[in-house]
N, C-alpha and C positions, 0 to 999 in steps of 0.2 A: 339793621346793619350797625356794627359796633363803631363807636366813635374812636378817634385816635387815642384818647386818654384811656378808654376802657381796654383797648387792645394792648396798650403799654402795661396797664395794671395786670392783665392776664399773663403777659410775658414774664413780668416780674414775679408774679405768684408761682408760675411754673418753674422759673429759675430757682426760687427758694426751695421748692419741693425737690428739684434735682440736687441742689446743694446739700439739703438735709440728708437725702438718700446716700449721696457720695460720702458725706461726713460719717454717716452710720456705717457704711461699707468699710471705709478706711479704719474706723474705730474697731470694727470686728476683726479686720486683718491684723491690726496692731495687737489686739487682745490675744488672738491665736498665736502670733509670733512670740509674745511674751510668755505664754503658757509653755510653748515649745522650748524657749530659752531656759526656763526654770527646770524643765525635765532634763535637758541636756547637761546642765552644769551640776546636777546631783552626782554623787559618787556612782561609778558605773554599776556596782553591785546593788545599789539601793535605788536605781532609777525606776520610775513608774512607766514601764515600757508601753503598757496599754494606752495610757493617756497620751504619750508621745505619738503613737500611731494614729489614734483617733483625731488628735488635733492636726496632725500632718495631712490626713485625708481631707479635712475641711479646708485647710490652707491651700492644698494642691488644686482643689476645684476652682479656687479664686485666682491663683497665681500661675497655674500650670507649671512649666519648667523654669520659671523665673525665681528659683530658689538657690541656696548656696550648696556647693559640693559637700561642705562639712555636714549640713543638715541631712543630705541624702545618705552619707556614710553612717550617721547615727541611726537613722531610720532603718537602714538595711540591717545593721547589727542588732537593733531592738527587735526587729521582726524575727531574727534568728533565735532570739530568746523566748519568743512566745508562739513559734510556728506550730507547735503541737496543739495549741488552743484552736479548736474548730472555728471559733468566731473570726480568727485572722487567717484562716486557711486560704482564702481568696483575696487577701489584702491587696496585692499588686494588681490583680485583674480588675478589682473594683475602682481603680484609678483611671481605667480606660474611658475614653470619651466616645460619643456616638459614631464619629467618623472612623475611629479605630475598630469598632465592632463591625461596621459595615464593610470595611476593608478586609477584615479577616474572613467574613462570610463570602466576599467576592473572590478572594484567593481560592477558597475551597471549591466554589462553583467553576472557576476557570480550570483548575486542575482536573476536575471530574468531567469537564466539557459538558456540563449541564446548563449551558447558557448560550443564547444566540449572540451574534456579533452586536446587534442593536441593543440588546439587553445589557451587554457588558459595557457598552459606551454610555448608556443612560445611567446605569448604577454608579459608574465612576464619576459622572458629572455631578451627581448628588453628593458624593464624597468631597469633591472639589469645593462645592458651595459651603460645606461645613468647616473647611480648613481656614486657619487665620492668616495664611500666606497671602502675599500681594498678587495682583492680577497677572503680572508678567511671569511670576513663578508658576501660577496655576496654568497659564497658557502652555508653558514648556512641559509641565507634568502631563498635560493632555496629549501633546505631540509624542512624548515618550511612551505613554500608555498605548496610544494608537498603533505605534510600530510593533509593540510587544503582542498586543491582542490580534493584530492583523497576521502576524506570523503564527500565533498559536491556533486561531480559529479559522483563518482563511488560507494558511500556507504561503503567505506572501512575505517577501523581505524587501527592504528599501535599499537604495544605493548607499555605498559606504559614506559615512559622515567623516569629514576630514578631522584629524586630531588637531587640537589647538595648542598642544604642548610639545616641547622638545623632548627627546628621549635621553636626557642627562641622567646620571646615576645619583640618586639621592641617598641619604643616610638615615638609619634608624638605630636607636640604642635599645637593647633588650636585657632584661634581668630575670630573676626568679622571685622577686619581691624582697625589698630591703637588701639587695645584693650590691648596691652601689653604682648602678648604671647612671644615676643622676649626676655623679661626679664627672663621668665621661661627657655627658650632655653639657655640663657647665664649662668644661675645657673646650669643647668644640665650638661653643657659642662665642669664644674669644677670637675666632678666625673671621676675617672681614668678608670672605665669600660664602659664609654659612648663614642661613636664615632659619632661626628656630621657630617651629610651629607650636604655639602654646596649646595645651590641652591634649589629652589622649585621643587619638583618632580611632573610633570604635569599629570602623567598617570591616577591619580585617579579622577580628576575633570575637567581638561581643555580640551576644544575642543569637536567637535561633536561625537568623537569616544572614549571618556574616559570610565573608569570603571564605573563612575557614570551614564553615558548615557546608558551603557550596562545593568546595574542593573535596572534602571528605565524602560528601554524598555522591559525587561523580566517581571517586575511586571505588566506593562500596557498591555503586549501582543501585542506590536506594533513595527514593523521594527527591530525585534531582530537580524535576520541574517545579516541585513545591518550593524548594530552596531558592531557585533562580527567580521565580515570580515573587516570592516573599521578599527577596533582596530588594527588588524594585520598590515595593510598598514600604519597606522599612527604611531604606536608605534615601531614595529619591523623594518619596511622598512624606515619609515620617509618620506612617499610619498603620499600625498593627496593634492587636490586643497586647496589653502589658501583662503577660502571663507570669513573669518572674522579675526579680531585681536586675537580672542581666539585660533584659529588654528595656526596663526603665532607665538603666545606666546608658544604654545605647542612645535612646531618644533624648535623654538629658544632654549628652555630649554633642549629639547632632544639632540640637536646637541652640545650644550655647555657642558652639564654635564652627560648625560645619554645615549650616543650613545653605541650600543652594542659592537662596536669594542674596548671599553675601557679595556676589559680583555677577556681572553679565557673563564672564568667562566660565564661572562655576555652573551657571545654567546651561551654557553651551556644552560643557563637559557632561552634564546629565543626559543630553541628547546622544552623545557618543557612547556612553555606558549603556543606554537603553537600546541603541542600534545594535550593539554587540550582543546584548541579551536576546534580542529578537532573532539574530543569526544563530545563536547557541540553541535556542528553542527549535528553530527550523531544522538544523542539522541533527539535533538530538532525536527529533521525531522521525527523521529519515535513517536513524541508526548509523550515521556517519561520525563515529566517535572520535576518530583521529582529528577530524575537522573541529569537533567540539573542544578537544584538548588544546588545540592551537588557539582557538578563540578565548578559552579561559585564561591562557597565558597573556593574550592581548588585553583581556579584561583586567587582569591583575595589574598590568602596567598602567592602564588608564585610571585605575582606582588610586594608585599612587599619585598620578597627575591631578586627580580630582582633589585629593587631600592637600596637595601643595600648589593649588591653582593660582594663589595670589602671591607666590614667591617670585621675585624678580628673575627673569630668564637667565641672567648672568650669575645667579647664586644657586647654591645647593640647599635643598630643604633638609632640615634636621628634625626627625620625629622621635618621640620618646614613648617606649612601651606600646607600640602599635602591634608588634608581633613578639610574643614571648618565646623563651628557649624551647618549651615543649612543642611549639608549633613551627619550628624552623623548616619543616618540610615544605612550607608555603613558598620558600624561595625557588622551588622547582617550577613555580607558576608565576614568578615575578622576576624580571631581568633588569629593572631600572632601580633597584634598591640594594644597598649594601648594609648588612646588619652587623652591629657590634654587640656581641653577647658578653655579658659580665657575670662572673660567678664569684662567690665570696666564702670565706671560712664560715661554716654553719654555726659555730659558736658566736661569731659576731652578728650573724643574721638573727639568732635567737635573742641576743641582748638588745639589738636595735628594735626588734618588735616589742619586747617587754617594756622598753622605755619610751617608744614613740607611738605605739598603737594602743589607744585607750581601751579598746574592746578585745585586745589580744588575750587568748587563753594561754596562760604561762605553763600549763601542764606539759612538762618536758617529754613525757611519753607520747603525747599527741603530736608534739612538734617533730619528734624523731620519726614517727609514722608518716607524717606528711612530707618531711624532707627526704625520706627514702624515695618517694616519687620524683622529687626534684633531681636527686642524684641519677635516677634512671633516665630522666629527660636529658641531663647533661651528657651522659654516656651515649644516648641515641643521637644527640646533636653531633658529637664527635664522629660517630659512625657515618652519619649523612654527609658530614664535611669531607670525609675520606672517599666515600663511594660515589658521590655526585659531583666531585671536582668543583667545590664551591669556594675555592681560594680567592676568587675575585669578587665574591658576593658575601663573604662571611669572615669576620674577625672575632677570635675568641681570646679573652684575657681575664685575669683575676683582678679583683679590686685591689688586693694587696700590692701586686706588681705595678698596677697602673699608678697608684698614688705615691709609691716609693722609688720608682725607676724612671729616670729621664729617657733611657733607651727604649723602654716599653712604650712610652708615649710617642717617641720618634718613629718607632716601627708602625704604630697605629696610623700616624699621619702619612707615612709612606704607602701603607696599604689602601688608604682612602684617597690617594692621589691628591693630597693637599700639600701646600708648601709652607714651610716655616716662615717665609717672608710675609705670609698673609696673617700670621699670628700677631695681631696689632693691639690687643688689650690684655697682656699677660696678667694673671691673678685677679682679673676683674670679677670673675665668677668662681674660678677654681684656684685654690691656694694649696699646693701639696703639703706645706708645713702644717696646715690646719687639718686637712683630710687624713693625714697619716696618723693623727691621734685616734681615729676611729678603727684603726687596724687591730689593735689589741684591747678593744673596749670590754672584753670579757674578763680581763685580769683582775680588776677590782670589783667585779659584779658580786652582789651580796650572796647569790645562790650558787656557790662553787660546786655543789654536788651535781646540779643539773649540767653545769659546764663539763664536768668530768664524764657524765653519761653520754653527752653529745660527742666528746672527743673519742671515747671508746667505740662508739657506733660508727663514726665517720672519720676515723684516724687518717685514712689515705687522702682525704681531701682537706684536712685541716692544715692551716698555715704552720710551717715548721718553726 
């Protein structure tokens, strides 16, 4: 039997080993971080993209999603530079962890109905054990999963779970990329009854199992069950194969800002979303598609509630870029969200990207080709606005009018049912006299030939 002194010596020895290993681990992480930093701050055209990707892969294994947004954007752009290289063809998928692979396999088995109820429960239990989430979250995930699998494999549905949120109308600002929607966000943040939600909410558009993919799949009648079950694994559990940078972006934003464990009410909202999913599956399998459509609309509202779950009930949630202009048809499936769409002179958009996006390809012909799609989206948005009677759910304005016209801003406040009396911190975030300088940012731009080409192509939408 060891003496007390011998026992203390063993403990001290083990602690030294742990300390040395921890020190070595931290040293390795710091070394990787420094290598990545050196890669990033080289001139863009002279970057060692391969080294950046290799070092990031090693860093991600250690830190998971505890990385900066800037680093992700550089890695995404770097992969775009080398994606033709077969060595990096599966770069994103190789970042996937064991529970992500198991989840994707389980999704396939559930869709094909090649699994018993007991097997489905057992396999999900293994996935839960591999997650880093806390016990309370895992318990809720299991309850959510049970409802879904019971509907899918046994044809059972639970009683309605009561919503924990009011059905107030929240606000989202949308743009086309560098269209100036951030100025509108800054202005609305100055109202006392507005609560801004930091971070892009990915659940509506991002990834293969977003609300957008779910709605489109229902409209097209293709792979709908796959999308709705995948939504549960991607959104609630945070566990799907990282097949591309969009899924990585989704999981990154989810883990940074919108993890269910952020509050008890968020976990309760997971139960509501999952209960609706179970009902959608039940009625879809019975081919009662009108009931499914109604449930999808309810699901869209509860998804807005989930994103804004921690906003005071007396305040309105303000979201930024959760739904973009090209996906405005989603408003037909969401009734508790008013979207403010902002478009901008394409010349200003081009200059803003040239000066603000380090990885932007300034080839004006490519820009014109891409922006032609943006124009088509804007036209489609106007058509939907007219046909679907979305006056109470959609406001459309130009960046130029917004920053230069008091009446334009007053009309927006009226449309959003806000009051000027609640505008309690004027110019704290948005100063028209500063923003207006960005209206004609193209006048002194060095490449005037490109500016002329853009004006010739998009004359009808250029600021006069």
